C-alpha positions in Angstrom: 0.0 0.0 0.0 1.2 3.5 -0.8 1.7 5.5 2.4 3.3 8.8 1.6 3.8 11.0 -1.5 5.6 14.3 -1.7 6.3 16.3 -4.9 8.7 19.3 -5.0 8.8 21.5 -8.1 6.6 19.2 -10.1 2.9 19.6 -10.8 0.6 22.5 -10.3 1.9 23.5 -6.8 5.4 24.2 -5.6 5.0 21.3 -3.2 2.4 18.7 -2.4 2.5 16.3 0.5 0.1 13.5 1.2 -0.1 10.8 3.8 -2.7 8.3 2.5 -5.3 6.4 4.5 -4.7 2.7 4.5 -8.2 2.0 3.0 -10.2 4.8 1.3 -8.8 8.0 -0.1 -10.8 10.7 -1.9 -9.4 13.5 -4.1 -11.6 16.5 -4.8 -11.0 19.9 -6.5 -11.8 21.9 -9.6 -10.7 20.9 -13.1 -7.0 21.4 -13.8 -5.8 21.5 -10.2 -4.0 18.2 -10.2 -6.3 15.3 -9.3 -5.3 13.1 -12.3 -1.7 14.3 -11.8 -1.7 12.9 -8.3 -3.1 9.5 -9.5 -0.4 9.4 -12.2 2.3 10.1 -9.7 0.9 7.4 -7.3 0.9 4.9 -10.2 4.4 5.7 -11.1 5.7 5.6 -7.5 4.4 2.0 -7.2 5.3 0.8 -10.7 8.2 3.0 -11.9 6.7 3.6 -15.3 4.3 6.3 -16.5 1.2 4.8 -18.3 2.0 6.5 -21.6 5.5 5.2 -21.4 4.2 1.7 -21.6 1.4 2.4 -24.1 2.3 5.5 -26.3 -1.2 5.5 -27.7 -2.5 7.0 -24.5 -3.4 10.7 -24.5 -2.9 11.0 -20.7 -0.6 9.5 -18.2 2.5 11.3 -19.6 5.8 11.7 -17.8 5.6 14.4 -15.1 8.1 17.3 -15.7 9.6 19.9 -13.4 7.6 23.1 -13.1 10.8 25.2 -13.0 13.3 23.7 -15.4 16.2 25.4 -13.6 15.4 24.1 -10.2 15.7 20.6 -8.7 12.6 18.5 -8.9 12.0 15.5 -6.5 9.4 12.9 -5.8 9.5 11.3 -2.4 7.3 8.3 -1.7 6.9 5.3 0.6 4.8 2.2 0.8 4.4 -0.7 3.1 6.3 -3.9 2.2 5.8 -7.0 4.4 6.5 -5.7 8.0 8.5 -2.6 7.0 8.1 0.7 5.2 10.1 1.3 2.0 11.1 4.9 1.4 12.4 6.3 -1.9 13.5 9.7 -3.3 13.6 10.2 -7.1 15.2 13.2 -8.7 14.5 14.4 -12.3 17.5 14.1 -14.6 17.3 16.9 -17.2 19.8 15.5 -19.6 18.0 12.2 -19.7 14.5 13.8 -19.4 13.6 11.0 -16.9 13.2 10.3 -13.2 16.0 8.4 -11.5 14.8 5.1 -10.2 16.3 2.1 -8.5 17.0 -0.9 -10.8 15.1 -4.1 -10.3 11.5 -4.7 -9.6 9.7 -2.6 -6.9 9.4 -4.0 -3.5 5.7 -2.9 -3.5 3.6 -6.0 -2.6 0.3 -6.7 -4.2 -1.4 -5.7 -7.4 -1.9 -2.1 -8.6 -5.0 -1.3 -10.8 -5.5 2.1 -12.5 -8.8 3.1 -14.2 -8.1 6.4 -16.1 -10.8 8.9 -16.9 -10.8 8.3 -20.7 -11.6 4.6 -20.4 -8.0 3.4 -20.3 -6.8 0.8 -17.8 -3.5 -0.3 -16.4 -2.3 -3.0 -14.1 1.0 -3.9 -12.4 1.2 -7.5 -11.3 4.1 -8.6 -9.1 4.0 -12.0 -10.7 4.2 -10.8 -14.3 5.8 -7.3 -14.4 9.3 -6.0 -13.6 10.6 -9.5 -13.7 13.9 -9.8 -11.8 16.8 -12.0 -13.0 20.3 -11.7 -11.8 19.4 -8.3 -10.1 18.3 -6.9 -13.5 15.0 -6.7 -15.3 14.6 -9.6 -17.6 14.1 -9.1 -21.3 10.7 -9.5 -22.7 8.7 -8.9 -19.5 6.4 -5.8 -19.9 6.8 -3.3 -17.0 3.0 -3.2 -16.8 -0.1 -3.8 -18.9 -1.6 -0.6 -20.1 -4.8 -0.7 -22.2 -6.1 2.2 -24.3 -10.0 2.3 -24.5 -10.0 0.3 -27.7 -7.5 -2.2 -26.4 -9.8 -3.2 -23.6 -12.5 -4.3 -26.0 -10.5 -5.6 -29.0 -7.3 -6.8 -27.4 -3.8 -5.6 -26.5 -0.8 -6.3 -28.7 2.9 -5.8 -28.0 4.3 -3.1 -30.4 7.7 -4.8 -30.9 6.6 -8.1 -32.3 2.8 -8.0 -32.6 2.3 -10.6 -29.8 -1.2 -10.7 -28.3 -0.9 -9.8 -24.6 -4.7 -9.9 -24.1 -7.6 -11.0 -26.4 -9.9 -8.2 -25.2 -13.3 -8.1 -23.6 -15.3 -9.3 -26.6 -13.3 -12.4 -27.4 -12.5 -13.3 -23.8 -16.0 -12.9 -22.5 -17.4 -15.1 -25.3 -14.7 -17.7 -24.6 -15.3 -17.7 -20.9 -19.0 -18.0 -21.4 -18.6 -21.0 -23.7 -16.3 -22.7 -21.3 -18.6 -22.0 -18.3 -15.6 -22.1 -16.0 -14.1 -20.1 -13.2 -13.5 -16.9 -15.2 -17.1 -16.6 -16.3 -18.3 -17.3 -12.7 -16.0 -14.5 -11.5 -17.2 -12.1 -14.2 -20.8 -12.8 -13.4 -20.1 -12.2 -9.7 -18.2 -9.0 -10.2 -20.9 -7.6 -12.5 -23.4 -8.3 -9.8 -21.4 -6.4 -7.2 -20.9 -3.4 -9.5 -24.5 -3.2 -10.4 -26.4 0.0 -9.6 -29.1 -1.8 -7.5 -30.6 -5.1 -6.6 -33.4 -4.4 -9.0 -31.0 -3.6 -11.9 -28.4 -6.4 -11.8 -25.9 -6.5 -14.6 -26.0 -10.1 -15.9 -24.7 -11.7 -19.0 -27.2 -12.7 -21.7 -26.8 -15.1 -24.6 -24.0 -14.6 -27.2 -25.1 -13.1 -30.5 -23.9 -11.8 -33.8 -24.3 -8.1 -34.6 -23.2 -8.0 -38.2 -22.8 -10.1 -41.4 -19.2 -8.7 -41.5 -18.3 -9.3 -37.9 -17.6 -13.0 -37.2 -17.1 -12.6 -33.5 -19.6 -14.0 -30.9 -20.8 -10.9 -29.2 -21.6 -10.8 -25.4 -24.9 -9.3 -24.4 -26.4 -7.9 -21.2 -29.8 -8.8 -19.9 -31.7 -5.5 -19.6 -34.3 -4.8 -16.9 -36.9 -4.3 -19.6 -36.5 -7.9 -20.9 -34.3 -7.5 -23.9 -30.7 -8.6 -24.4 -28.4 -5.9 -25.7 -24.9 -6.4 -27.2 -22.3 -5.0 -24.9 -21.0 -2.7 -27.7 -24.5 -1.1 -27.8 -24.8 -0.6 -24.1 -24.9 2.8 -22.5 -21.6 4.7 -21.8 -22.1 4.1 -18.0 -22.7 0.4 -18.5 -19.7 0.1 -20.9 -17.5 1.7 -18.3 -18.6 -0.7 -15.6 -18.5 -3.8 -17.6 -15.0 -2.9 -19.0 -13.9 -2.5 -15.4 -15.4 -5.8 -14.4 -13.7 -7.6 -17.4 -10.4 -5.9 -16.7 -10.4 -7.0 -13.0 -11.3 -10.6 -13.9 -8.7 -10.8 -16.7 -6.0 -9.4 -14.4 -6.9 -11.9 -11.7 -7.1 -14.9 -14.0 -3.7 -14.0 -15.5 -2.3 -13.5 -12.0 -3.5 -16.9 -10.8 -1.9 -18.6 -13.9 1.4 -16.8 -13.3 1.4 -17.7 -9.6 0.7 -21.4 -10.5 3.7 -21.4 -12.8 5.9 -19.8 -10.1 4.6 -22.1 -7.4 3.5 -19.2 -5.2 0.4 -18.2 -3.4 -1.9 -15.6 -4.9 -1.7 -12.0 -3.7 -4.1 -10.6 -1.1 -3.1 -7.0 -1.3 -4.2 -4.5 -4.0 -4.2 -0.8 -4.7 -7.0 0.7 -6.8 -6.6 4.1 -8.5 -9.8 5.4 -10.1 -10.0 8.8 -11.9 -13.5 10.4 -12.2 -15.1 7.4 -10.6 -18.5 8.8 -11.4 -17.8 9.1 -15.1 -21.0 8.4 -17.2 -22.9 7.0 -14.2 -26.5 7.8 -13.4 -26.9 9.5 -9.9 -28.3 6.3 -8.4 -25.2 4.4 -9.6 -22.9 7.1 -8.2 -24.4 6.4 -4.8 -23.3 2.8 -4.8 -20.1 2.7 -6.9 -17.5 3.4 -4.1 -19.0 0.9 -1.7 -19.1 -1.6 -4.6 -15.4 -1.0 -5.5 -14.4 -1.6 -1.9 -16.3 -5.0 -1.9 -15.4 -6.2 -5.4 -12.1 -7.8 -4.5 -14.0 -10.1 -2.1 -15.1 -11.9 -5.2 -11.5 -12.5 -6.4 -9.2 -12.7 -3.4 -9.2 -14.6 -0.2 -9.1 -12.1 2.8 -8.3 -9.1 0.5 -6.5 -6.0 1.8 -7.6 -3.2 -0.5 -6.5 0.5 -0.7 -8.7 2.7 -2.9 -7.7 6.1 -4.1 -10.4 7.9 -6.1 -10.7 11.3 -7.7 -14.2 12.7 -8.0 -16.3 15.8 -9.0 -19.5 14.3 -7.6 -21.3 15.4 -4.4 -23.2 12.0 -4.6 -19.9 10.2 -4.4 -19.0 12.1 -1.3 -22.4 11.5 0.3 -22.3 7.8 -0.5 -19.2 7.2 1.6 -20.6 8.9 4.8 -21.8 5.5 6.3 -18.4 3.9 5.9 -15.8 6.7 6.2 -13.4 5.9 9.1 -10.9 8.7 10.1 -8.5 6.0 11.3 -8.4 4.3 7.9 -9.5 6.8 5.4 -8.6 10.3 4.1 -10.0 13.2 2.1 -7.7 15.5 0.2 -9.0 18.7 -1.4 -7.3 20.9 -4.0 -8.1 24.6 -4.1 -6.9 27.7 -5.8 -5.7 30.1 -3.1 -4.1 33.4 -4.0 -3.6 32.2 -7.6 -1.7 29.1 -6.3 -2.8 25.5 -5.9 -3.1 24.3 -2.4 -3.6 20.7 -1.2 -5.4 20.2 2.1 -6.2 17.1 4.0 -9.7 17.9 5.3 -11.6 16.4 8.2 -14.5 14.4 6.9 -17.6 16.0 8.2 -20.8 14.3 7.3 -23.2 16.6 5.5 -26.3 14.5 5.4 -28.3 15.7 2.4 -26.3 15.7 -0.8 -27.1 19.3 -1.4 -25.0 20.3 1.6 -21.9 18.8 -0.1 -22.3 21.3 -3.0 -21.6 24.2 -0.6 -18.9 22.3 1.4 -15.2 22.6 1.0 -15.3 19.8 -1.6 -17.1 21.9 -4.2 -17.2 25.5 -2.9 -20.5 26.5 -4.5 -22.5 29.3 -2.9 -25.7 27.3 -3.3 -27.3 24.4 -5.1 -29.3 26.6 -7.4 -28.7 27.5 -11.0 -26.5 30.6 -11.5 -29.5 32.6 -12.6 -31.6 31.5 -9.6 -28.7 32.3 -7.3 -28.4 35.9 -8.6 -32.2 36.5 -8.3 -32.3 35.1 -4.8 -29.5 37.3 -3.7 -31.4 40.4 -5.0 -34.6 39.2 -3.4 -32.9 38.7 0.0 -31.5 42.2 -0.1 -34.8 43.6 -1.2 -36.6 42.2 1.9 -34.6 44.5 4.1 -34.5 47.5 1.7 -36.8 50.3 3.0 -36.7 52.0 -0.4 -37.8 49.0 -2.4 -41.1 49.9 -4.1 -44.1 47.9 -5.3 -43.2 48.1 -9.0 -39.6 46.8 -8.4 -41.1 44.0 -6.2 -43.5 42.9 -8.9 -40.7 42.7 -11.4 -38.6 40.7 -9.0 -41.5 38.4 -8.2 -41.8 37.6 -11.9 -38.1 36.8 -12.1 -38.4 34.5 -9.1 -41.2 32.6 -10.7 -39.0 32.1 -13.8 -36.2 30.4 -11.8 -37.7 28.8 -8.7 -40.0 25.8 -8.3 -43.4 26.3 -6.9 -42.4 24.6 -3.6 -39.1 26.3 -3.0 -38.8 27.3 0.7 -37.9 30.9 -0.2 -41.4 31.6 -1.3 -42.7 31.5 2.3 -40.3 34.2 3.4 -40.8 36.3 0.3 -44.6 36.2 0.3 -44.8 36.9 4.0 -42.7 40.1 3.7 -44.1 41.1 0.4 -47.7 40.9 1.5 -46.9 42.7 4.8 -45.3 45.6 2.9 -48.1 45.7 0.3 -45.9 44.7 -2.6 -48.2 41.9 -3.7 -51.7 40.8 -2.6 
């Protein structure tokens, strides 16, 4: 598990320093302040390779560069390994345009999963990546498996020789379903855990063909309205979840096969990095996805030990973790723009109750949960209520504006009508 991360002269702030919770970690903040950057750094710290280094087709996950090219740039990080803590310092080397790292495979135990915001996925597996031989990395072993969005569905090939590293969701799902073995059982179970509700379970349907020109057997999903829909025709939210489910099962199946060859026990530790965890998901799904992600490894591992680090823009995500957030195990980090400079703050997790309260909390910094137009009209109306010079004509114009932006049951109406009638503005 990653424990500590400190960046100096790299990223949007002069310095960022995080001490992660051992279980759940949430990252909030406006666009462009560094949430994805922090996830990229965490991935690199545990694997020693940037996602786009492994798969150049990615548009994100590039090598982090110094902010001030003339100043020293460092990344300090630590993680738990067995019964000890491993600490490292990496310095950027300008002439090589790379970060100095120790040779050999990382001492980080367990598997590292990364779900990027654009639908890309990456995994580092201690049984298959950074293979160590005679104190050096062995030839031919990929430093990680990094899938672009298309690779997840159609398969991942090694650029050097065209070797297929993964068959992809469509072929593997169909093959697993025909075999009716462990992999398909796991996929079905993981889909069930990641479903939005008990009434809308994600479940595999029958294999089908979708085109005269496509010879592949195409997996389908059983829809709550009785039809079976090909996975490639499912909604964006469903495709994100089923691709995640497939990715996890594929990683675990390949891990088990590698461990069998090595004569070793399967891992029980894993770190999950998820960017924009709410991406494409309906609000009711956003309320369940974090608890589901924290439970999903129960379907794969025996006595799993999972650390989840998730970036989010969603107040529903923040509200959804209120019943399970534990200050001793979990952490919330918030990025803000303060005096034209990015500031990272570890905030105390105060339960807000209604999701609307999260909108005006430190996580999102909105003045209200109204539209911009309604917010402006309400501010004028609130000032008018105490303005002795406000006249009937102005009040009637303001009343018309309020009707255009507020619902008929908005609580402000009670206050407005009481004062307006008392002052004779409206009858």
